[in-house]
DRENKOLZA-834775 format. One record per residue (C-alpha): residue in one letter; x, y, z. Coordinates in steps of 0.001 Angstrom, whole numbers, plus 500000, padded with zeros to 6 digits. Each point is the difference from the previous one (the first is absolute). Layout:
BEGIN
REC;type;xx;yy;zz
REC;a;X;Y;Z
...
END
This chain:
BEGIN
REC;type;xx;yy;zz
REC;m;516285;514554;517427
REC;n;497048;498411;501784
REC;e;496729;501553;501001
REC;k;499491;501203;503556
REC;e;496773;501202;501520
REC;l;499647;503589;501145
REC;s;497452;500709;502696
REC;s;497981;503143;499539
REC;e;497704;502018;502203
REC;s;496356;500541;499328
REC;g;499610;503235;498083
REC;y;496627;501138;501289
REC;l;501374;501824;503039
REC;q;502774;501685;497976
REC;f;497425;500961;497369
REC;e;497838;501747;502596
REC;i;502969;501703;501669
REC;g;501564;501095;496710
REC;l;496704;501329;498659
REC;l;499337;501848;503244
REC;m;503486;501566;500058
REC;a;499638;501088;496372
REC;f;496754;501843;500785
REC;v;501422;501456;503207
REC;g;503113;501178;498184
REC;v;497891;501803;497418
REC;g;497969;501638;502751
REC;v;503022;501025;502082
REC;t;501810;501481;497009
REC;n;498021;503250;500313
REC;i;501043;500391;503651
REC;a;503521;498479;500039
REC;p;501168;499353;496435
REC;i;503189;498129;500900
REC;l;498261;497744;502518
REC;g;497101;499423;497635
REC;v;502278;498989;497146
REC;l;501953;497681;502304
REC;i;496825;498278;501225
REC;f;498731;499665;496443
REC;i;503302;498433;498827
REC;i;499931;497477;502852
REC;g;496435;499077;499112
REC;a;500941;499616;496320
REC;i;502919;497737;500956
REC;l;497681;497805;502042
REC;l;497596;499757;497078
REC;k;502838;499166;497613
REC;g;500785;496893;502048
REC;l;496545;498547;499326
REC;i;499659;497171;497517
REC;v;497063;497844;498924
REC;i;500765;496296;499438
REC;n;497397;497983;498132
REC;p;499432;496248;500514
REC;n;502648;497846;498275
REC;e;502269;502990;499675
REC;a;503366;500767;501567
REC;v;502055;503161;500458
REC;v;503791;499805;499794
REC;t;501686;502756;502017
REC;t;503511;501420;499771
REC;f;501854;502589;502054
REC;f;502653;501922;498063
REC;g;500738;496982;497813
REC;d;499822;497349;502734
REC;y;497255;497392;499975
REC;t;498036;500359;503234
REC;g;497221;497425;499548
REC;t;496699;499111;498390
REC;m;496545;500828;501295
REC;k;497191;497587;499149
REC;k;497297;500847;502532
REC;s;497063;501441;498098
REC;g;498301;503206;501071
REC;l;501130;503536;500843
REC;s;503516;499963;501420
REC;w;502611;502538;500974
REC;v;503761;499754;499522
REC;n;502933;502349;500203
REC;p;499280;502762;497457
REC;l;503636;499836;498862
REC;f;499634;496397;498864
REC;g;499878;499342;496289
REC;r;496987;497849;499127
REC;k;499180;497735;497074
REC;k;496806;497983;499650
REC;i;500122;496432;498638
REC;s;496965;497852;499240
REC;l;499939;496526;501577
REC;r;497072;498809;497906
REC;a;500294;497026;497654
REC;r;500660;500981;496395
REC;n;499610;498195;496683
REC;l;502672;500035;497333
REC;n;498579;498808;496690
REC;g;503166;499349;498043
REC;q;500238;500681;496291
REC;k;500315;497193;497459
REC;l;503662;499193;499542
REC;k;501448;498295;496945
REC;v;502783;497659;501138
REC;n;501604;496690;499036
REC;d;499257;496930;502094
REC;k;502514;497309;500958
REC;l;499800;498449;496527
REC;g;500453;503335;498255
REC;n;496387;500329;498863
REC;p;498670;503592;500041
REC;i;497051;500308;502379
REC;e;497824;502713;501509
REC;i;499680;500014;503773
REC;a;498560;502337;502639
REC;a;499458;499806;503752
REC;v;497829;501581;502685
REC;v;501653;500871;503312
REC;v;498198;500990;503206
REC;w;502357;501816;502356
REC;r;500169;502404;502920
REC;v;502631;501960;501894
REC;g;501164;498030;503031
REC;d;503016;502038;501109
REC;t;499530;503723;499543
REC;a;503628;500818;500816
REC;k;501365;497821;497189
REC;a;497350;501252;497588
REC;s;500977;503596;500750
REC;f;503780;499833;500276
REC;e;501298;496798;498353
REC;v;498647;500722;496503
REC;d;499344;503195;498099
REC;d;496398;499235;498965
REC;y;498553;496815;501476
REC;i;496988;499958;497646
REC;k;502218;500155;496914
REC;y;502315;497466;501632
REC;v;497120;497532;500350
REC;e;499042;500413;496334
REC;i;503541;499484;498681
REC;q;500880;497081;502271
REC;s;496685;498265;499281
REC;e;500688;500193;496272
REC;a;503525;498659;500546
REC;a;498686;497086;502086
REC;v;497468;499025;497338
REC;r;502662;500127;497277
REC;h;502352;497844;502062
REC;l;497287;497455;500789
REC;a;498981;499706;496337
REC;g;503614;499412;499004
REC;i;500603;497012;502300
REC;y;496826;498050;499131
REC;a;498558;498812;496719
REC;y;496541;501037;498878
REC;d;499096;496343;499500
REC;t;501866;496706;499659
REC;m;498222;499190;496717
REC;e;500508;496301;500645
REC;a;497198;497481;499659
REC;e;501840;497337;502005
REC;e;499312;499743;503677
REC;t;503134;499961;502091
REC;e;500494;499174;503649
REC;i;501500;503439;500724
REC;q;497744;502791;498798
REC;e;501877;503211;499265
REC;v;498380;503185;501259
REC;t;498929;502224;497126
REC;l;498497;503455;499810
REC;r;496737;498712;498538
REC;d;499069;497008;502136
REC;g;501957;500745;503164
REC;s;498112;503142;500951
REC;g;499887;499275;503731
REC;k;503724;499320;500280
REC;i;500857;502852;497670
REC;n;497961;502469;502070
REC;e;501710;498834;503196
REC;m;503444;500473;498474
REC;l;499034;503408;498629
REC;e;498794;501102;503434
REC;a;503202;498735;501644
REC;e;502208;501856;497538
REC;l;497977;503211;500323
REC;t;500183;499792;503787
REC;e;503789;499732;499805
REC;r;500342;502837;497505
REC;l;497584;502421;501703
REC;s;501083;499429;503600
REC;r;502721;502613;499510
REC;a;497297;502627;499526
REC;g;497983;498823;503017
REC;v;497213;498641;497763
REC;e;497957;496905;500862
REC;v;498630;497847;497173
REC;l;496488;498826;500902
REC;e;499235;498115;496772
REC;s;501429;499562;496534
REC;r;498803;497995;497019
REC;i;500400;499747;496257
REC;s;497125;501891;498380
REC;h;500867;499521;496319
REC;l;501980;497311;498207
REC;a;500080;499310;496267
REC;y;502362;499350;497140
REC;a;501100;503046;498059
REC;p;497828;500629;496889
REC;e;502769;499062;497546
REC;i;500184;496389;501251
REC;a;496524;499542;501465
REC;g;498672;498218;496882
REC;a;502904;497566;499762
REC;m;499850;499192;503710
REC;l;496255;499391;499789
REC;q;500574;497436;497242
REC;r;502702;498376;502088
REC;q;497713;499791;503019
REC;q;497263;498469;497864
REC;a;502429;497426;498589
REC;s;501178;499070;503491
REC;a;496396;499591;501122
REC;v;499215;497753;497025
REC;v;503038;497811;500721
REC;a;499051;499689;503650
REC;a;496403;499105;499105
REC;r;501147;497390;497479
REC;r;502326;498465;502560
REC;q;497134;499676;502457
REC;i;497754;498404;497352
REC;v;502659;497471;498994
REC;n;500710;499053;503618
REC;g;496299;499374;500578
REC;a;499589;498047;496751
REC;v;502938;497722;500770
REC;g;498552;499277;503414
REC;m;496613;499130;498548
REC;v;501518;497703;497348
REC;d;502057;498211;502620
REC;m;496926;499565;502195
REC;a;497981;498619;497049
REC;l;502654;497416;499103
REC;v;500382;498865;503599
REC;m;496258;499593;500493
REC;l;499598;498040;496731
REC;s;502813;497693;501031
REC;e;498835;499492;503580
REC;k;496386;499274;499096
REC;g;500929;497783;497049
REC;i;497680;501810;497639
REC;v;502345;499662;497050
REC;n;503566;498859;499456
REC;l;502042;502281;497798
REC;d;503435;499377;498575
REC;e;502606;502733;499918
REC;e;499040;501174;496527
REC;r;496320;500360;500940
REC;k;500914;501729;503245
REC;a;502065;502514;498030
REC;a;497108;500634;497630
REC;m;497598;500411;502907
REC;v;502347;502419;501764
REC;c;500381;502021;496810
REC;n;496246;500203;499482
REC;l;499297;500974;503610
REC;l;502650;502727;499983
REC;v;498571;501424;496781
REC;v;496520;500066;501560
REC;l;501127;501471;503329
REC;c;502556;502499;498714
REC;g;498312;501170;496818
REC;e;498579;503498;499826
REC;k;497006;498940;497880
REC;s;497435;497277;500450
REC;v;501045;496637;498582
REC;t;497680;498130;497606
REC;p;500058;496323;500958
REC;i;500240;497204;497389
REC;l;497982;496954;500984
REC;n;501487;496591;499262
REC;a;497088;497592;499366
REC;g;502313;497050;499378
REC;t;502504;498150;502141
REC;l;502603;501717;502108
REC;y;502787;498070;498238
REC;p;499515;499972;496216
END
């Protein structure tokens, strides 16, 4: 069922007529009771058809179980008094999801939560396709977050750089948010709900493994840092040997080159300052 617009008349004229007939009916009752009561009832019926619609608000109308249309024009309006009426807010709403404890793609227990900004886009679907569209949004949002957390890993935990970077929950926030919004849009379209924005608001390892995962992250960072230091040191040693050879400063045999490389790598890769030993004699004893 899709939404259809229902045109409504301005209610100011009906308000004046209904109010006037109600007063007239009361006054005529003393002279002609039947006529007075009839005029008063007609005035009351006219007043019953009045409805006030606030900005960003819609009124879904039904007539003996049939959907007749939705009124969105703000102000004082008048519709058939026999129409059933239900107000629905069209304002944007925030859903601050609770922290969920789920397992990621690798089976690690994590805590995850999301914030969803949504609004009603189709009042007919929101009213008749689901029982309670607000509760529907809450349940489907939780299901979408659980599903998303189950198909991606929290982190790759790999120090090596690969050509193809796998999207993870931790470092792929932009992509993850886009996929979450797409899945929510698909799930909530049945209820006539539009997703304006969605993003992960909380992401962490579960307390029982948080300590172990922190140590693992630190170890991966140390390995990556060491790899970078070694790559730089090897480049500097190679540059030193090439420059010494090209400029003819000193000629070293293979054994001396190996000793020089060893010494330079110790100096460049060591964590502590190296104390040099000065050789006051000849280079070749």
